[in-house]
N, C-alpha and C positions, 0 to 999 in steps of 0.2 A: 365519462371514463369507461365506456363499455367497449369490449373487444373480444373477438373469437380467434384464438390461435388454433389452426388446424394442422393435424398430422405431424406434429413435432415429436422428436424423441425426448421425452421428459426425463431428466436426470436430477434426482435430489437424494443424495446418499443419506441425509439425515432422516429421511422417511423411507429409505430402502426402495426408492422408486427409479425404475429404468425401463421405459417402454414407450412405444408410439401411442399417442392419444391426443385428445383435444383439451383445451383449457378455455373456459368461458369466464370472462371478467365483467363484473357489474359494479358500477359506482366505485371503481378503483380497487376492488378486491376480487379475489378468486372465488367464484360462486359455484363452479362445477368443474369436475375433471372426468373425462370419459368421452364416449361418443354422444355428442350433444344433438338432440332432435332438431331438425330444421325449423320447426315451428317455434322453438325457443330462442332463435337467433335472428328473427326478422329485423331488418334494418340495423343489425349490429355490424360494425366494420370488421373485415376479415384480414388476418395475417396468415398467409400460407407458409407454414414451416416445414413443408415436405422436404426431407433430406437434411433438416437442420436439427440442432440440439437446443432444447429449452431448459435453462438452468435457473436456480434461484439467483436473484440479482447479485452481481459481483460487487465486492466491498474492498476498496483500497484503503488500508488503515495507516498509510504513511504518505501524506501529500502536503505540499507547501502551496498555499493559494495566494500568499503575498499581500493580501488585503486584510487589514488596513496597512498603508505605509509605503508599499513598493508596487503600486499599481501599474507602473511602466513595464514590469516583468510579467504580471499576471493579476487577474481579478477573480473574485469569487464566481462571477458570471463566466469568464473565459475558461477558468479552471474546470467549472462544471461542464462546459461544452466539450472540453478535451476529455473529461472523464467518461461522458456517455458515448463519445466517439470511440473510446477504447473498450466499451462494454461494461463500464462501472456504473451501477445505479446509485452508489453511495461512496463517499470518501470521508476519511477522518483528517481534519486539518491541523497541522502542527502549529505550535504557539509562537513561532519566531517571526511574528509580524512586528510592525513598528507603529505604536508601542506593542510589546509582547502581550499575548493573551494570558495575563497574570491576575486579572480581576474580572468581576462579573459584568462590568460595563462593556469590555471588549468581547466577552463571550456572547452577550446579548446582541451586540452589533453583528457578529458573524452569523448567528442564528437567524436574525431578521433579514439580513442581506441575502443569505442563502435562500430563504423562503421566497424572497422577492425576485431574485435574478438567476439562480442556478437550476438547470434542468436535473442535476443530480442532488441527492440528499447530502447534507453536510453535517458531520458530527464533530464539534470542536474538541481539541485536546488542550488542556490548560497547562501552564508552566508549573514546574515543581517549585521554583524559587522566584522571588520578586525580581523582575527585570532580567530573569535568567542569569543572575549574577552568581548564583551558588552560595548565597550568604544566609538568607532567611526564607522560610517557607512562604509561598504565595497564598492567596485567599482561596484555598482549595475547596473548603465547604461551600462557600458562596458561589464559586464557579460551578460546582456540581449542581447546585440548585438552578443555575442559569443554563445548564445543558451540556457541560463537558462529560466525556465518556472515559477519559484517562488523563494522566499527568505525565509530562516529560519536559526536560529542558532542551530537547531536540539535539542539535549539533553541539551543544555545550554540556558535556558530561558533568554530573555532580561529583566533584573530586572529594568533597568533605564526607567521609564515611559516616560520621555521626548524623549529619544532615540527611543523608540518603536513608539511613536507618529510620529516622523520624518520618520521612516521606512514605516508606513502606508501611510503617505502623499506622500513620494517619489515613492513608488511602484505604486501609482495610475497613474503616468505618463506612465507606461507600462501595466496597467491593470493586474498586477500580484498579486496573493495572498501572504499575509504575514503569514507564518505558524509558530505557536507558540507551543513549548513544555510547557504546562501550569503547572508550579511548582514554588511556592514561596520558594526560597532556604533557607530562614530564618526559615520557618516552617518545612522544610524537612531535615535540616542539620543533617548529620550522619545517616539518616534512610536507611534501606536496604530492608524493606518489608512494607506492609500495617500495619498501627497502629490499633490494635484490639486485640481480644482474643488470636489469634495465636502468635502474636509478643510478648505478655506478657508471654505466656506459653513457648515459645522458647527462651526467654531472648534476643531477637533481637530488636534493636531500630527501631521504626516504623515511617512511613511516613503518616501523617494524611490526610484524604480526603480533609480537608480544604486547604492543600497546593495547590491542583489543583483548587478548586473552587474560592479561593481568587484571583489567577492570571487570571482566566477566567473573573471574575467580573471586575477587573481593565481593562483588554483588551477590554471588551465590551463597557465600558465607552469611551475609546479612539477611538474605531471603530465608535461609534455613533458621536463622536466629529469630526472625520476626514472624515467620510463616506468612509473609506478605505475598502479594500477587505481582510477579516480576515478568516483564516482557523485554526481550533483547531485540533491539532494532537492527536491521540490515547486517546480519551475520556475514562475515567475509573470510574467516580463517578456519583451517582444519582443527586447530587446538580448541577454539571456542565451540565448534560443533561438537567435539568429543566431550567437552565439559557439560554442555547442555544435555547431551544424551545421558550422561552419567547422573546428572542431577534429576532428570525426569525419572530415571530408574529408582531413585531414592525417594520419590514421591513429592518433590518440591513443586510449588505452584509456579511453574515457569513455562513460558511460551516464547517462541522465536519466529522471526520472519527473515526472508531473504529476498533480494531484489533480482529482477531479470538480468540487469547488467553484470551483477556479480557471478551469476551462473552461466553467462554467455561469453564474456570477454576476460582477458588476462591483462597484466601490466604491459604486455607487448603492444597493446593498442596505444600506448603513450609514446611509442618509438618516434613518431613524427612531431612530437610536441603539440599534439592536438588538444586544445583546452577542453574540447567536448568529451575527452576521456579523463578529465580531472574530476574526481569525486572523493568524498570522505564518508566511510572508509574507502580507501583506494582500491582500484582493480588489483587483484592479487595474482598468485602463481597458478600454474596448471594444477598442481596438487590441491590447492585450496578450492579451486573450481570443482574438482572431482569430489572433494569432501562435502561441498554444498549440495551437489546432486545426490550423493549418497544419503545425506540428511533429509532431503525431500522424499526420496524413495522409501526410507525406512520409518518415516514418521517423526523423526527428531525435530524437523522444521514444521511449524504449524501453518504458516501463511506465506503467500507471495505478495509483496507490496512494492509499489513502483519507486518510492522516494522521489516523486516528481518534484524537481527543484529548478523552476524556470529562472533564467537570468537574462537581462537585456543584452543584446548582441555587443554593445560597446564594452561591457565588462568582460565578456568571454573573448574579446579580441585583444586583450592585454597579454603581456608576456606570461608564460606558463606559471612562473613563480607568483605573479600578482593576480592572476585570474581567480575568480571564486570557484569553490567546489560546487559540483552539482550538475545534473542533467534533467531534461524533461523525460517523462516515462509513461504517462497515462495511456497514450495511444499505441504503444509498442509492447506493453507488458503481456497481453494475452497472446499475441502472435509469437513472441519470443518463447513463451512457455510451451505452446504447441510445437514449435519448431525444434527447441532444444531438449525438451524433457521427454523421456520414454516412461511415462507413468500412465496408469489407467485413467480414463476420463473422469470417473467418480472421484479419484484423488485430486485431479485438477479443480473440480468443483469444490471440494473440501478446502483446498488451499486458497481459492479466490473468494469463496462465499461463506460456507458453513463455519469454518474455523474463525475467520475474522469477526463474524457476528458473536461467537462465543467469547473471544478474547475481549471484545469491547462491551460485552454483556448488554447489547441493544435488544429491543424487542424483536424476536426472530421473525424472519420472513422466509418463504419457501414455496414449494408447490403443494399446497394443501388448502382445502376449503376454508375460507375466512381470512387467509393471509392477505396482507397488502400485496397488490399485483406489481411487484418489482422483479423483473425477469431479464435475463441476458440470453440472447439468441446467438448461437455459434454455428459457424460453418467450418468444421475441422479440416476440410479439404481445400478451402479457398486459398489460392496462390495470389500473393500480392506483394508489392514493393512499397516500402515506407518512403514517402516523399515529405520531408520536413517542411517544405514550402506550403504544403496543404494542411498543416497542423491547425487544429482549433485553438491551441495555446497561443498566447501572445509572444512567447519566446521560441527560439529555434535551436537551443543548445542540446542537440541529440547526437550521439555517436553512431546512430543507426540509420542515418539518411542513406537511402539506396539499398538497404538490406532486403533481400528476398526472403519472404516468410511464407509459411504454410499454416493456415488456421487463423480465423478472424472472427471478431464479434461483428455480426451483420445487423443486429437489432438490439435496441435497449429500450425497455419499457419501465416507466416509473409511475406508480400509482395508476396503472391501467392505460397510461398515455405513451404512445410511441414517440420517444424523444430523439431517437436516432435510428436511421435505417440505411443500409448500404447493401443492396442486392446484387451489385456488380454489373 
C-alpha cells in the first residue's frame, strides 16, 4: 500500500493545511508530507494530482446498504463501490436491514462482510429499539462492543418520549450520538410529499413542516434535560434549522446534517408524479431550501450526508402513493455540493470529512504523518453529467439523472490503495 501523490493542493482544515505539496504513503499510512526526494520514492506508484485537491477521506454518515435482507436493492459490496465512486472513503450504515441491526450478531455480520467485500470502510449504526418497534431499548452496549458508532431507529422516529430520554442517557455511557429521524407520525400520517401548493394541486396527501419541527422541539427539551449527544438526521425545514441554531447557542450537544437533494430540489420536482422525487422527509419549499443553505453557510449544519436509499426498480415503478420513500445519493452528493453551494473549499471538507468524523467519534484520519491514508481527490472544475445507467449501485432511483454538474471526486484512496479513479 505504497503511493506517492504529487503536486496536489492539500486541504485539511482540522490541521490548518492548505497548500500545494506531495504526500508519501507507506504501508497504508501517511509517512511524509512535503517535497519528497526522488531517492525516497524509487518503485513507488505515482498519482499525479497537479491541479487537483487532496482532502481527508470523505465520510457519509447516513447510508442504507440493505444487507442483510434486501440484497436485490443493494449489498455491502455494491454500496461500497458506489461510495468510493462518489469520493467517500467511509460510510455509516443505517440499521434498517432485515432483520434490523439491533443485536451484536447483525453488527458482527456487517463489520465482517464490509472487511471482505467493500472498498469503502463501513461503520455500523445500531437500532435504538428492538426490531425498531419503538417499545424497548435494543442491546446497545453489546452492539457498541461489536462495532457500532451511533444508534438510530432511522426512518422510524422514537415517538415515546420516555424511551427516547432513556436512549439519550444510556448512549452517554459510550459517548455515542443518538440519531433521530424527526417526524411526528401523528401529524404526517398518510402523507407522501410536502404539504403545500403542489400537494394540493396534485391531489396527494401532504406532510406538514410541523411534523419535523414538533419532533425536533421535543427532542431538544430531552437533550437539555439529559445532556445527551443528539444528532438530527436530514434537516429539511426552516423552523427546524432555527431551533438547532438556537440550541447550539445555548450549548446543547447537538449536531445536524442535511442532504444534497434537500438543498437542491423543491417540492416542484414532484409535479410529474416522479417517484424518484419521493423521499422522507419530503422535498420542501423554496424558503426551506434557502434556510438549509443559510445553515450550511453559518455553521448551524455540521455535515452533508447522502441518505443513500436504494430501491429495486419494480418498487419505484408503483403509483406515487404506494412507491417507497428514498433515492440513491452516494455518487451525486459531492457534485451537487460543488454545484449548488457557494461556500469556501475548507468548509466543504469540514462538512464531508472533518465534522462527520467528530460526530461519530471515530479514530480521526486526515493529512498528517501517521494517519491512515484515506484520501479524497477532487477536481472542482470538472464538468460532468450524471448518468444513472452507469451507477455502481444496484439501484437506479435517482432524480438527478442527466443533471449537469461542476466538481467531482476523481480519486478515492483507502488505506493507501487507489480504489477509484476517474481522470476524465
